[in-house]
N, C-alpha and C positions, 0 to 999 in steps of 0.2 A: 439438440442444440448444443449441449455441453461437449459432445463428441466432436462436433464441427470445430469448436474453439480449441479443443485439445489438439486436433490435427494441425490447425493453423499455428498454434503456439510452438509446436515442434520445429517449425520453419525459422523461428527467431534465433538469431545469434546472440552472444553476450552483448554485443554492441547495440543491437535492437532493444534488448531488455534495459540497458542503461539509458537509452533514449526515452523509453517509456517512464523510467524512474525520474528523469529530468522533467518530463511533462507533468508528472505528479507534483513535483516540487514547485514548478511554475504555477500550476493551478492553485496550490496552497498559498503562494505569495499573492496571487490575484484576489483570492478570497479574503485574505487579511487586509488588502488595500480597500476592498469594497465594504468589508464589515470590521472596522477596527475594534469593535467591542470584543472580538474573539481573543485579542491580546490581553484583555483584562481578566481572563479566567485564572483561577488559582492553579498552581503547579500540580496539585493532586488530580485535577480533572484531566490534564494532559497525560499524566502517568497512567490513570485508569483507562483512558482511551487507547493508549499504547499497548497496554496489557491485553485488552479485549481484541485489538487487531492482530496481535502476535500469537494468540492462542492457536488458531488453526495452522498457520505455517510451522510453528514449533511442533505441533502434534504430528503433522505429516513428515517433517524432517527427522524426528527422533523416535517416534513410537509406532507409526504405521508400517505394517509389513508390506514388502514389495510385491 
C-alpha cells in the first residue's frame, strides 16, 4: 500500500504539492470555523503539536541516509 502511494507521489509536480498544501490550510480554516474552541488553546499547545508534526520530516531531511 505504501509503495503504491510512493509511486503516485513521484508523479506530483511542485505545483501539485502546493495545491495539497492549500487544501490542508483550507481544511484547518473550516475546522476552526466549526469548532471555535480550538482558538482558545494556549500557545504552548500549538508549539508542542508543531514540534511533534515536524519530527519525522526533519529526521528524513537531515539525518536519514539515502
